[in-house]
PDB file with one MODEL, atoms N, CA, C and O in Angstrom:
MODEL        1
ATOM      1  N   UNK A   1     -34.739  29.606 -17.179  1.00  0.00           N
ATOM      2  CA  UNK A   1     -34.398  28.223 -16.773  1.00  0.00           C
ATOM      3  C   UNK A   1     -33.632  28.528 -15.315  1.00  0.00           C
ATOM      4  O   UNK A   1     -32.663  29.288 -15.321  1.00  0.00           O
ATOM      5  N   UNK A   2     -34.014  28.017 -14.270  1.00  0.00           N
ATOM      6  CA  UNK A   2     -33.111  28.452 -12.930  1.00  0.00           C
ATOM      7  C   UNK A   2     -32.597  26.878 -12.656  1.00  0.00           C
ATOM      8  O   UNK A   2     -33.188  25.829 -12.912  1.00  0.00           O
ATOM      9  N   UNK A   3     -31.624  27.037 -12.203  1.00  0.00           N
ATOM     10  CA  UNK A   3     -30.829  25.539 -11.597  1.00  0.00           C
ATOM     11  C   UNK A   3     -30.746  25.557 -10.333  1.00  0.00           C
ATOM     12  O   UNK A   3     -29.861  24.896  -9.791  1.00  0.00           O
ATOM     13  N   UNK A   4     -31.575  26.255  -9.637  1.00  0.00           N
ATOM     14  CA  UNK A   4     -31.652  26.697  -8.092  1.00  0.00           C
ATOM     15  C   UNK A   4     -32.026  25.030  -7.449  1.00  0.00           C
ATOM     16  O   UNK A   4     -32.811  24.253  -7.992  1.00  0.00           O
ATOM     17  N   UNK A   5     -31.324  24.780  -6.306  1.00  0.00           N
ATOM     18  CA  UNK A   5     -31.904  23.574  -5.578  1.00  0.00           C
ATOM     19  C   UNK A   5     -32.102  24.076  -4.056  1.00  0.00           C
ATOM     20  O   UNK A   5     -31.482  24.889  -3.370  1.00  0.00           O
ATOM     21  N   UNK A   6     -33.273  23.220  -3.801  1.00  0.00           N
ATOM     22  CA  UNK A   6     -33.733  23.652  -2.635  1.00  0.00           C
ATOM     23  C   UNK A   6     -32.778  22.990  -1.568  1.00  0.00           C
ATOM     24  O   UNK A   6     -32.215  21.925  -1.823  1.00  0.00           O
ATOM     25  N   UNK A   7     -32.622  23.589  -0.468  1.00  0.00           N
ATOM     26  CA  UNK A   7     -31.783  23.094   0.667  1.00  0.00           C
ATOM     27  C   UNK A   7     -32.375  21.798   1.351  1.00  0.00           C
ATOM     28  O   UNK A   7     -31.556  21.044   1.876  1.00  0.00           O
ATOM     29  N   UNK A   8     -33.526  21.511   1.392  1.00  0.00           N
ATOM     30  CA  UNK A   8     -34.216  20.308   1.893  1.00  0.00           C
ATOM     31  C   UNK A   8     -33.863  19.161   0.884  1.00  0.00           C
ATOM     32  O   UNK A   8     -33.758  18.013   1.315  1.00  0.00           O
ATOM     33  N   UNK A   9     -33.724  19.364  -0.107  1.00  0.00           N
ATOM     34  CA  UNK A   9     -33.278  18.321  -0.990  1.00  0.00           C
ATOM     35  C   UNK A   9     -32.138  17.688  -1.340  1.00  0.00           C
ATOM     36  O   UNK A   9     -31.989  16.603  -1.901  1.00  0.00           O
ATOM     37  N   UNK A  10     -31.123  18.699  -0.841  1.00  0.00           N
ATOM     38  CA  UNK A  10     -29.596  17.950  -0.780  1.00  0.00           C
ATOM     39  C   UNK A  10     -29.575  16.915   0.506  1.00  0.00           C
ATOM     40  O   UNK A  10     -30.130  17.009   1.601  1.00  0.00           O
ATOM     41  N   UNK A  11     -28.785  15.967  -0.006  1.00  0.00           N
ATOM     42  CA  UNK A  11     -28.910  14.732   0.753  1.00  0.00           C
ATOM     43  C   UNK A  11     -27.259  14.672   1.407  1.00  0.00           C
ATOM     44  O   UNK A  11     -26.266  14.990   0.754  1.00  0.00           O
ATOM     45  N   UNK A  12     -27.246  14.272   2.591  1.00  0.00           N
ATOM     46  CA  UNK A  12     -26.058  14.155   3.393  1.00  0.00           C
ATOM     47  C   UNK A  12     -25.529  12.758   3.437  1.00  0.00           C
ATOM     48  O   UNK A  12     -26.000  11.799   4.049  1.00  0.00           O
ATOM     49  N   UNK A  13     -24.427  12.815   2.653  1.00  0.00           N
ATOM     50  CA  UNK A  13     -23.780  11.176   2.480  1.00  0.00           C
ATOM     51  C   UNK A  13     -22.487  10.964   3.378  1.00  0.00           C
ATOM     52  O   UNK A  13     -21.712  10.021   3.226  1.00  0.00           O
ATOM     53  N   UNK A  14     -22.359  11.933   4.305  1.00  0.00           N
ATOM     54  CA  UNK A  14     -21.270  11.719   5.347  1.00  0.00           C
ATOM     55  C   UNK A  14     -21.569  10.581   6.485  1.00  0.00           C
ATOM     56  O   UNK A  14     -22.626  10.573   7.115  1.00  0.00           O
ATOM     57  N   UNK A  15     -20.607   9.694   6.666  1.00  0.00           N
ATOM     58  CA  UNK A  15     -20.691   8.976   7.745  1.00  0.00           C
ATOM     59  C   UNK A  15     -20.745   9.653   9.306  1.00  0.00           C
ATOM     60  O   UNK A  15     -20.129  10.708   9.455  1.00  0.00           O
ATOM     61  N   UNK A  16     -21.299   9.208  10.209  1.00  0.00           N
ATOM     62  CA  UNK A  16     -21.279   9.454  11.394  1.00  0.00           C
ATOM     63  C   UNK A  16     -19.932   9.260  12.063  1.00  0.00           C
ATOM     64  O   UNK A  16     -19.194   8.295  11.864  1.00  0.00           O
ATOM     65  N   UNK A  17     -19.635  10.501  13.053  1.00  0.00           N
ATOM     66  CA  UNK A  17     -18.311  10.387  13.212  1.00  0.00           C
ATOM     67  C   UNK A  17     -17.823   9.315  13.905  1.00  0.00           C
ATOM     68  O   UNK A  17     -16.750   8.833  13.540  1.00  0.00           O
ATOM     69  N   UNK A  18     -18.526   8.757  15.025  1.00  0.00           N
ATOM     70  CA  UNK A  18     -18.260   7.317  15.709  1.00  0.00           C
ATOM     71  C   UNK A  18     -17.923   6.290  14.793  1.00  0.00           C
ATOM     72  O   UNK A  18     -16.835   5.716  14.820  1.00  0.00           O
ATOM     73  N   UNK A  19     -18.970   6.004  13.854  1.00  0.00           N
ATOM     74  CA  UNK A  19     -18.625   5.010  12.674  1.00  0.00           C
ATOM     75  C   UNK A  19     -17.308   5.111  11.910  1.00  0.00           C
ATOM     76  O   UNK A  19     -16.630   4.121  11.635  1.00  0.00           O
ATOM     77  N   UNK A  20     -16.969   6.411  11.570  1.00  0.00           N
ATOM     78  CA  UNK A  20     -15.887   6.833  10.962  1.00  0.00           C
ATOM     79  C   UNK A  20     -14.746   6.482  11.595  1.00  0.00           C
ATOM     80  O   UNK A  20     -13.811   6.008  10.949  1.00  0.00           O
ATOM     81  N   UNK A  21     -14.653   6.717  13.301  1.00  0.00           N
ATOM     82  CA  UNK A  21     -13.495   6.281  13.726  1.00  0.00           C
ATOM     83  C   UNK A  21     -13.638   4.730  13.982  1.00  0.00           C
ATOM     84  O   UNK A  21     -12.532   4.196  13.898  1.00  0.00           O
ATOM     85  N   UNK A  22     -14.500   3.974  14.225  1.00  0.00           N
ATOM     86  CA  UNK A  22     -14.506   2.728  14.349  1.00  0.00           C
ATOM     87  C   UNK A  22     -14.091   1.950  13.205  1.00  0.00           C
ATOM     88  O   UNK A  22     -13.411   0.937  13.367  1.00  0.00           O
ATOM     89  N   UNK A  23     -14.485   2.389  11.938  1.00  0.00           N
ATOM     90  CA  UNK A  23     -13.744   1.731  10.628  1.00  0.00           C
ATOM     91  C   UNK A  23     -12.592   2.338  10.653  1.00  0.00           C
ATOM     92  O   UNK A  23     -11.837   1.367  10.599  1.00  0.00           O
ATOM     93  N   UNK A  24     -11.806   3.421  10.705  1.00  0.00           N
ATOM     94  CA  UNK A  24     -10.439   3.728  10.673  1.00  0.00           C
ATOM     95  C   UNK A  24      -9.580   2.669  11.747  1.00  0.00           C
ATOM     96  O   UNK A  24      -8.566   2.089  11.361  1.00  0.00           O
ATOM     97  N   UNK A  25     -10.141   2.497  13.182  1.00  0.00           N
ATOM     98  CA  UNK A  25      -9.396   1.644  13.724  1.00  0.00           C
ATOM     99  C   UNK A  25      -9.309   0.420  13.351  1.00  0.00           C
ATOM    100  O   UNK A  25      -8.228  -0.136  13.543  1.00  0.00           O
ATOM    101  N   UNK A  26     -10.370  -0.313  12.744  1.00  0.00           N
ATOM    102  CA  UNK A  26     -10.589  -1.429  12.180  1.00  0.00           C
ATOM    103  C   UNK A  26      -9.364  -1.765  10.873  1.00  0.00           C
ATOM    104  O   UNK A  26      -8.576  -2.711  10.850  1.00  0.00           O
ATOM    105  N   UNK A  27      -9.480  -0.932  10.100  1.00  0.00           N
ATOM    106  CA  UNK A  27      -8.569  -0.933   8.983  1.00  0.00           C
ATOM    107  C   UNK A  27      -7.106  -0.801   9.399  1.00  0.00           C
ATOM    108  O   UNK A  27      -6.200  -1.349   8.770  1.00  0.00           O
ATOM    109  N   UNK A  28      -6.947  -0.185  10.292  1.00  0.00           N
ATOM    110  CA  UNK A  28      -5.447  -0.078  10.906  1.00  0.00           C
ATOM    111  C   UNK A  28      -5.291  -1.331  11.571  1.00  0.00           C
ATOM    112  O   UNK A  28      -4.137  -1.682  11.323  1.00  0.00           O
ATOM    113  N   UNK A  29      -5.894  -2.263  12.347  1.00  0.00           N
ATOM    114  CA  UNK A  29      -5.734  -3.235  13.063  1.00  0.00           C
ATOM    115  C   UNK A  29      -6.157  -4.586  12.089  1.00  0.00           C
ATOM    116  O   UNK A  29      -5.998  -5.683  12.624  1.00  0.00           O
ATOM    117  N   UNK A  30      -6.498  -4.568  11.188  1.00  0.00           N
ATOM    118  CA  UNK A  30      -7.049  -5.636  10.398  1.00  0.00           C
ATOM    119  C   UNK A  30      -5.478  -6.463   9.769  1.00  0.00           C
ATOM    120  O   UNK A  30      -5.380  -7.690   9.769  1.00  0.00           O
ATOM    121  N   UNK A  31      -4.437  -5.610   9.307  1.00  0.00           N
ATOM    122  CA  UNK A  31      -3.311  -6.610   8.665  1.00  0.00           C
ATOM    123  C   UNK A  31      -2.624  -7.267   9.895  1.00  0.00           C
ATOM    124  O   UNK A  31      -1.983  -8.312   9.784  1.00  0.00           O
ATOM    125  N   UNK A  32      -2.802  -6.539  11.197  1.00  0.00           N
ATOM    126  CA  UNK A  32      -1.835  -7.250  12.423  1.00  0.00           C
ATOM    127  C   UNK A  32      -2.474  -8.611  12.643  1.00  0.00           C
ATOM    128  O   UNK A  32      -1.931  -9.704  12.802  1.00  0.00           O
ATOM    129  N   UNK A  33      -3.923  -8.237  12.610  1.00  0.00           N
ATOM    130  CA  UNK A  33      -4.897  -9.610  13.029  1.00  0.00           C
ATOM    131  C   UNK A  33      -4.640 -10.691  11.994  1.00  0.00           C
ATOM    132  O   UNK A  33      -4.682 -11.874  12.330  1.00  0.00           O
ATOM    133  N   UNK A  34      -4.333 -10.268  10.557  1.00  0.00           N
ATOM    134  CA  UNK A  34      -4.162 -11.370   9.674  1.00  0.00           C
ATOM    135  C   UNK A  34      -2.701 -11.906   9.834  1.00  0.00           C
ATOM    136  O   UNK A  34      -2.455 -13.113   9.836  1.00  0.00           O
ATOM    137  N   UNK A  35      -1.804 -10.993   9.959  1.00  0.00           N
ATOM    138  CA  UNK A  35      -0.728 -11.631  10.254  1.00  0.00           C
ATOM    139  C   UNK A  35      -0.576 -12.517  11.700  1.00  0.00           C
ATOM    140  O   UNK A  35       0.234 -13.444  11.674  1.00  0.00           O
ATOM    141  N   UNK A  36      -1.214 -12.303  12.773  1.00  0.00           N
ATOM    142  CA  UNK A  36      -1.227 -13.103  13.935  1.00  0.00           C
ATOM    143  C   UNK A  36      -1.915 -14.484  13.678  1.00  0.00           C
ATOM    144  O   UNK A  36      -1.548 -15.510  14.251  1.00  0.00           O
ATOM    145  N   UNK A  37      -2.943 -14.437  12.772  1.00  0.00           N
ATOM    146  CA  UNK A  37      -3.651 -15.561  12.365  1.00  0.00           C
ATOM    147  C   UNK A  37      -2.914 -16.389  11.570  1.00  0.00           C
ATOM    148  O   UNK A  37      -3.306 -17.552  11.469  1.00  0.00           O
ATOM    149  N   UNK A  38      -1.707 -15.971  10.849  1.00  0.00           N
ATOM    150  CA  UNK A  38      -1.183 -16.806  10.123  1.00  0.00           C
ATOM    151  C   UNK A  38       0.271 -17.291  10.676  1.00  0.00           C
ATOM    152  O   UNK A  38       1.024 -18.038  10.052  1.00  0.00           O
ATOM    153  N   UNK A  39       0.553 -16.683  12.074  1.00  0.00           N
ATOM    154  CA  UNK A  39       1.349 -16.997  12.859  1.00  0.00           C
ATOM    155  C   UNK A  39       2.612 -16.332  12.700  1.00  0.00           C
ATOM    156  O   UNK A  39       3.668 -16.790  13.139  1.00  0.00           O
ATOM    157  N   UNK A  40       2.489 -15.108  11.990  1.00  0.00           N
ATOM    158  CA  UNK A  40       3.779 -14.122  12.162  1.00  0.00           C
ATOM    159  C   UNK A  40       3.907 -13.308  13.220  1.00  0.00           C
ATOM    160  O   UNK A  40       2.810 -13.180  13.764  1.00  0.00           O
ATOM    161  N   UNK A  41       4.693 -12.744  13.716  1.00  0.00           N
ATOM    162  CA  UNK A  41       4.681 -11.729  14.805  1.00  0.00           C
ATOM    163  C   UNK A  41       5.054 -10.275  14.217  1.00  0.00           C
ATOM    164  O   UNK A  41       6.050  -9.942  13.574  1.00  0.00           O
ATOM    165  N   UNK A  42       4.022  -9.564  14.608  1.00  0.00           N
ATOM    166  CA  UNK A  42       3.982  -8.277  13.951  1.00  0.00           C
ATOM    167  C   UNK A  42       5.061  -7.549  14.144  1.00  0.00           C
ATOM    168  O   UNK A  42       5.368  -6.965  13.105  1.00  0.00           O
ATOM    169  N   UNK A  43       5.768  -7.332  15.022  1.00  0.00           N
ATOM    170  CA  UNK A  43       7.242  -6.741  15.767  1.00  0.00           C
ATOM    171  C   UNK A  43       8.015  -7.241  14.574  1.00  0.00           C
ATOM    172  O   UNK A  43       8.599  -6.426  13.859  1.00  0.00           O
ATOM    173  N   UNK A  44       8.055  -8.574  14.307  1.00  0.00           N
ATOM    174  CA  UNK A  44       9.208  -8.911  13.519  1.00  0.00           C
ATOM    175  C   UNK A  44       8.986  -8.528  11.840  1.00  0.00           C
ATOM    176  O   UNK A  44       9.784  -8.260  10.942  1.00  0.00           O
ATOM    177  N   UNK A  45       7.672  -8.631  11.890  1.00  0.00           N
ATOM    178  CA  UNK A  45       7.222  -7.960  10.466  1.00  0.00           C
ATOM    179  C   UNK A  45       7.630  -6.775  10.119  1.00  0.00           C
ATOM    180  O   UNK A  45       8.164  -6.581   9.027  1.00  0.00           O
ATOM    181  N   UNK A  46       7.399  -5.682  11.141  1.00  0.00           N
ATOM    182  CA  UNK A  46       7.849  -4.522  11.022  1.00  0.00           C
ATOM    183  C   UNK A  46       9.121  -4.246  11.041  1.00  0.00           C
ATOM    184  O   UNK A  46       9.524  -3.283  10.389  1.00  0.00           O
ATOM    185  N   UNK A  47       9.824  -4.873  11.637  1.00  0.00           N
ATOM    186  CA  UNK A  47      11.397  -4.938  11.978  1.00  0.00           C
ATOM    187  C   UNK A  47      11.948  -5.072  10.201  1.00  0.00           C
ATOM    188  O   UNK A  47      12.664  -4.314   9.546  1.00  0.00           O
ATOM    189  N   UNK A  48      11.320  -6.254   9.856  1.00  0.00           N
ATOM    190  CA  UNK A  48      12.148  -6.638   8.367  1.00  0.00           C
ATOM    191  C   UNK A  48      11.137  -5.734   7.150  1.00  0.00           C
ATOM    192  O   UNK A  48      11.380  -5.867   5.950  1.00  0.00           O
ATOM    193  N   UNK A  49      10.326  -5.084   7.505  1.00  0.00           N
ATOM    194  CA  UNK A  49       9.732  -3.933   6.483  1.00  0.00           C
ATOM    195  C   UNK A  49      10.546  -2.773   6.563  1.00  0.00           C
ATOM    196  O   UNK A  49      10.691  -2.077   5.558  1.00  0.00           O
ATOM    197  N   UNK A  50      11.171  -2.439   7.788  1.00  0.00           N
ATOM    198  CA  UNK A  50      11.994  -0.989   8.136  1.00  0.00           C
ATOM    199  C   UNK A  50      13.307  -1.618   7.095  1.00  0.00           C
ATOM    200  O   UNK A  50      13.487  -0.898   6.113  1.00  0.00           O
ATOM    201  N   UNK A  51      13.988  -2.520   7.154  1.00  0.00           N
ATOM    202  CA  UNK A  51      15.070  -2.862   6.751  1.00  0.00           C
ATOM    203  C   UNK A  51      14.798  -2.870   5.153  1.00  0.00           C
ATOM    204  O   UNK A  51      15.597  -2.363   4.365  1.00  0.00           O
ATOM    205  N   UNK A  52      13.634  -3.471   4.766  1.00  0.00           N
ATOM    206  CA  UNK A  52      13.492  -3.563   3.046  1.00  0.00           C
ATOM    207  C   UNK A  52      13.169  -2.100   2.636  1.00  0.00           C
ATOM    208  O   UNK A  52      13.342  -1.707   1.482  1.00  0.00           O
ATOM    209  N   UNK A  53      12.735  -1.383   3.542  1.00  0.00           N
ATOM    210  CA  UNK A  53      12.691   0.375   2.955  1.00  0.00           C
ATOM    211  C   UNK A  53      13.936   0.864   2.912  1.00  0.00           C
ATOM    212  O   UNK A  53      14.315   1.517   1.941  1.00  0.00           O
ATOM    213  N   UNK A  54      14.816   0.576   4.086  1.00  0.00           N
ATOM    214  CA  UNK A  54      16.065   1.131   4.205  1.00  0.00           C
ATOM    215  C   UNK A  54      16.742   0.858   3.032  1.00  0.00           C
ATOM    216  O   UNK A  54      17.275   1.793   2.435  1.00  0.00           O
ATOM    217  N   UNK A  55      16.815  -0.371   2.563  1.00  0.00           N
ATOM    218  CA  UNK A  55      17.637  -0.850   1.504  1.00  0.00           C
ATOM    219  C   UNK A  55      17.111  -0.267   0.241  1.00  0.00           C
ATOM    220  O   UNK A  55      17.879   0.411  -0.443  1.00  0.00           O
ATOM    221  N   UNK A  56      15.709  -0.485  -0.195  1.00  0.00           N
ATOM    222  CA  UNK A  56      15.231   0.631  -1.239  1.00  0.00           C
ATOM    223  C   UNK A  56      15.666   1.729  -1.183  1.00  0.00           C
ATOM    224  O   UNK A  56      16.300   2.096  -2.172  1.00  0.00           O
ATOM    225  N   UNK A  57      15.523   2.638  -0.100  1.00  0.00           N
ATOM    226  CA  UNK A  57      15.985   3.922  -0.398  1.00  0.00           C
ATOM    227  C   UNK A  57      17.517   4.124  -0.683  1.00  0.00           C
ATOM    228  O   UNK A  57      17.882   5.093  -1.349  1.00  0.00           O
ATOM    229  N   UNK A  58      18.587   3.038  -0.086  1.00  0.00           N
ATOM    230  CA  UNK A  58      19.792   3.154  -0.253  1.00  0.00           C
ATOM    231  C   UNK A  58      20.101   2.671  -2.020  1.00  0.00           C
ATOM    232  O   UNK A  58      20.907   3.241  -2.755  1.00  0.00           O
ATOM    233  N   UNK A  59      19.390   1.715  -2.331  1.00  0.00           N
ATOM    234  CA  UNK A  59      19.727   1.198  -4.002  1.00  0.00           C
ATOM    235  C   UNK A  59      19.038   1.929  -4.788  1.00  0.00           C
ATOM    236  O   UNK A  59      19.440   2.030  -5.947  1.00  0.00           O
ATOM    237  N   UNK A  60      17.773   2.663  -4.368  1.00  0.00           N
ATOM    238  CA  UNK A  60      17.072   3.404  -5.447  1.00  0.00           C
ATOM    239  C   UNK A  60      16.177   2.488  -5.966  1.00  0.00           C
ATOM    240  O   UNK A  60      16.182   1.328  -5.553  1.00  0.00           O
ATOM    241  N   UNK A  61      15.332   2.900  -6.907  1.00  0.00           N
ATOM    242  CA  UNK A  61      14.415   2.260  -7.593  1.00  0.00           C
ATOM    243  C   UNK A  61      15.121   1.334  -9.044  1.00  0.00           C
ATOM    244  O   UNK A  61      14.380   0.685  -9.782  1.00  0.00           O
TER     245      UNK A  61
ENDMDL
END
């Protein structure tokens, strides 16, 4: 019994590089778009998040 596979039977499931780049950029921009749609200013949200992270590091879990 042989468990060999022919090379032409192997399927390639990788995304094209351009599509991967587009999806990555979309995933990074989506949260900011949602915040802007709800009327929040992303720079303020980032500033508040930085302070929350700093407080969490000081106080601990």
